[in-house]
C-alpha positions as CSV (number, residue, x, y, z in Angstrom):
1,M,7.6,-8.6,217.3
2,A,8.1,-11.3,220.3
3,R,11.1,-13.2,218.7
4,L,12.7,-9.3,218.7
5,S,11.3,-8.2,222.1
6,G,11.5,-11.1,224.2
7,G,12.7,-14.4,222.5
8,I,15.5,-15.8,223.4
9,A,18.0,-17.3,220.3
10,I,21.1,-18.9,220.6
11,L,23.8,-18.7,218.0
12,Q,26.7,-21.1,217.9
13,V,29.6,-19.3,216.1
14,G,32.4,-21.0,214.8
15,A,36.1,-20.1,213.6
16,Q,39.9,-20.9,213.1
17,T,40.9,-18.8,215.9
18,E,40.0,-17.1,219.3
19,V,40.5,-13.4,217.0
20,E,38.4,-14.3,214.6
21,L,36.0,-16.2,216.7
22,K,35.7,-12.9,218.9
23,D,35.5,-10.9,215.6
24,K,32.5,-12.5,214.2
25,Q,30.9,-12.6,217.8
26,L,30.8,-9.2,217.8
27,R,29.8,-8.6,214.6
28,I,26.9,-10.5,215.5
29,E,25.9,-8.6,218.4
30,D,26.4,-5.4,216.2
31,A,23.9,-6.8,213.9
32,V,21.2,-8.0,216.4
33,N,21.4,-4.6,217.9
34,A,21.1,-2.5,214.9
35,T,18.2,-5.0,213.8
36,E,16.4,-4.7,217.1
37,V,16.8,-1.0,217.2
38,A,15.9,-0.6,213.8
39,A,12.4,-2.5,215.0
40,I,11.7,-1.0,217.1
41,D,11.8,2.6,215.8
42,E,9.5,2.1,212.7
43,G,7.9,-2.1,213.4
44,V,8.8,-4.5,211.4
45,V,7.6,-5.6,208.2
46,V,7.5,-8.9,205.9
47,G,10.8,-9.3,205.0
48,G,12.4,-11.7,201.7
49,G,11.6,-8.6,199.4
50,C,7.8,-9.7,199.5
51,S,7.1,-6.0,200.7
52,L,8.5,-4.5,198.1
53,L,6.4,-7.0,195.9
54,R,3.0,-6.2,197.2
55,L,4.2,-2.0,196.9
56,S,5.0,-2.5,193.3
57,L,1.0,-4.1,193.3
58,K,0.1,-0.1,194.1
59,V,2.3,1.2,191.3
60,D,-1.1,1.1,188.7
61,R,-3.1,3.3,190.9
62,L,-0.9,6.2,191.1
63,K,0.0,5.5,187.4
64,E,-3.4,7.2,186.5
65,L,-2.7,10.2,188.5
66,L,0.6,11.0,186.4
67,E,0.2,13.4,183.1
68,N,2.5,12.5,181.1
69,E,3.6,9.1,179.1
70,E,7.2,10.0,180.5
71,Q,5.5,9.7,184.1
72,K,4.1,6.6,183.4
73,I,7.5,5.2,181.9
74,G,9.1,5.9,184.6
75,A,6.4,4.4,187.4
76,D,6.9,1.3,185.1
77,I,10.1,1.0,185.6
78,F,10.3,1.7,189.6
79,K,7.6,-1.2,189.7
80,R,9.8,-3.4,188.1
81,A,12.7,-2.2,190.3
82,L,10.5,-3.5,193.3
83,T,10.0,-7.0,192.2
84,Y,13.2,-7.4,191.9
85,P,15.0,-8.2,195.0
86,A,12.1,-11.5,195.7
87,R,13.0,-12.7,192.3
88,L,16.9,-12.1,192.9
89,I,16.5,-13.9,196.2
90,A,14.4,-16.4,194.6
91,K,16.7,-17.3,191.9
92,D,19.5,-17.4,194.6
93,E,18.1,-20.1,196.2
94,G,17.5,-22.1,192.9
95,A,14.2,-21.5,192.6
96,N,12.2,-19.6,189.6
97,G,13.1,-16.2,189.5
98,S,9.9,-14.8,188.1
99,V,8.3,-15.4,191.5
100,V,4.3,-14.5,191.5
101,L,2.3,-13.8,194.7
102,S,0.0,-16.4,195.1
103,A,-2.5,-15.1,198.0
104,D,-4.5,-11.2,199.2
105,D,-2.4,-11.9,202.5
106,I,0.3,-9.6,202.6
107,R,2.0,-11.8,205.5
108,Y,1.9,-14.3,202.9
109,G,5.2,-15.0,200.1
110,Y,7.5,-17.4,199.9
111,N,10.2,-19.1,201.4
112,T,12.9,-19.6,199.8
113,A,14.4,-21.9,203.3
114,K,11.5,-24.4,202.6
115,D,11.0,-24.0,199.1
116,R,7.3,-23.3,199.3
117,Y,4.5,-20.6,200.0
118,E,3.8,-19.7,203.5
119,D,2.7,-17.0,206.2
120,L,6.2,-14.9,206.3
121,M,5.5,-13.2,209.7
122,E,4.9,-16.5,211.2
123,A,8.0,-18.0,210.0
124,G,10.0,-15.2,211.3
125,I,10.9,-13.8,208.0
126,L,10.8,-10.1,208.6
127,D,12.6,-6.6,208.0
128,P,13.1,-3.6,209.8
129,T,10.8,-0.9,208.1
130,T,13.7,1.8,208.5
131,V,15.7,-1.0,206.1
132,V,13.3,-1.2,203.7
133,R,12.5,2.5,203.4
134,C,16.2,3.7,203.1
135,C,16.8,1.2,200.8
136,V,13.7,2.8,198.5
137,E,14.8,6.5,199.2
138,H,18.3,5.6,198.3
139,A,17.5,3.6,194.9
140,A,15.0,7.1,193.8
141,S,17.7,9.4,194.7
142,V,20.6,6.8,192.8
143,A,18.3,6.7,189.5
144,K,17.7,10.5,190.0
145,N,21.3,11.3,190.1
146,F,21.8,8.9,186.5
147,Q,18.8,11.7,185.3
148,K,20.8,14.7,185.7
149,S,24.3,13.4,184.9
150,N,25.6,13.4,181.2
151,A,27.2,10.4,180.9
152,V,26.7,6.7,182.4
153,V,29.4,4.3,183.1
154,E,28.4,0.8,182.1
155,I,29.3,-2.4,183.7
156,K,28.8,-5.3,181.5
157,E,27.7,-8.3,182.5
158,I,28.9,-9.9,186.2
159,K,29.2,-13.1,186.5
160,R,27.8,-14.2,189.8
161,I,30.0,-17.2,191.9
162,P,27.4,-19.7,192.8
163,R,26.7,-20.3,196.5
164,I,29.1,-23.2,197.8
165,P,27.5,-24.3,201.2
166,M,29.5,-24.4,203.9
167,P,30.5,-27.3,205.9
168,K,29.9,-27.1,209.7
169,P,33.1,-26.6,211.7
170,M,35.5,-29.5,212.3
171,P,35.5,-30.2,216.1
172,T,38.6,-28.1,218.1
173,S,40.8,-29.4,220.2
174,D,40.5,-28.1,224.1
175,A,41.8,-24.7,223.3
176,G,38.6,-24.2,223.9
177,I,38.0,-22.2,219.7
178,G,35.2,-24.0,219.2
179,P,31.2,-23.1,218.3
180,A,30.3,-20.1,221.5
181,P,27.0,-19.7,221.9
182,I,26.2,-16.1,221.8
183,R,22.8,-15.0,224.4
184,L,20.5,-12.3,223.6
């Protein structure tokens, strides 16, 4: 939380044109402000899908309270859906998509950037609680609408385009269009 409330970060932003640079700077500023407001409102949780992964471990206890088999199947689907973001993040980074929890500490999880398990709070991998909560609420709402509808259109398979690492921006002439620091 200290990083969000009192820390200083310098972001280097590069672009091909001055207009594109200004647009990127404004977008980054908006994103930082939105994240800060969300974090101040409800706080932050461990990021990288780790909070949802931990939440999925609690579903089995709730399942015991359910009355019929259909509700229990729904709980299993919900549990599986909660694990999906962490598995997808790991898979997108070339790691094993079946990320497992290897510690009881809720702050501990898989850091894809460093390819290791570590304290994600300490590493600064955080998500605003508001964002995580809203994602779960909206996903539940979509699932509820699917149940109510008489028909669903399925898109077969979307081929994921592999991420190509972006080269650093070329040094610019004296036009002043290069990386420009944004002070927060």
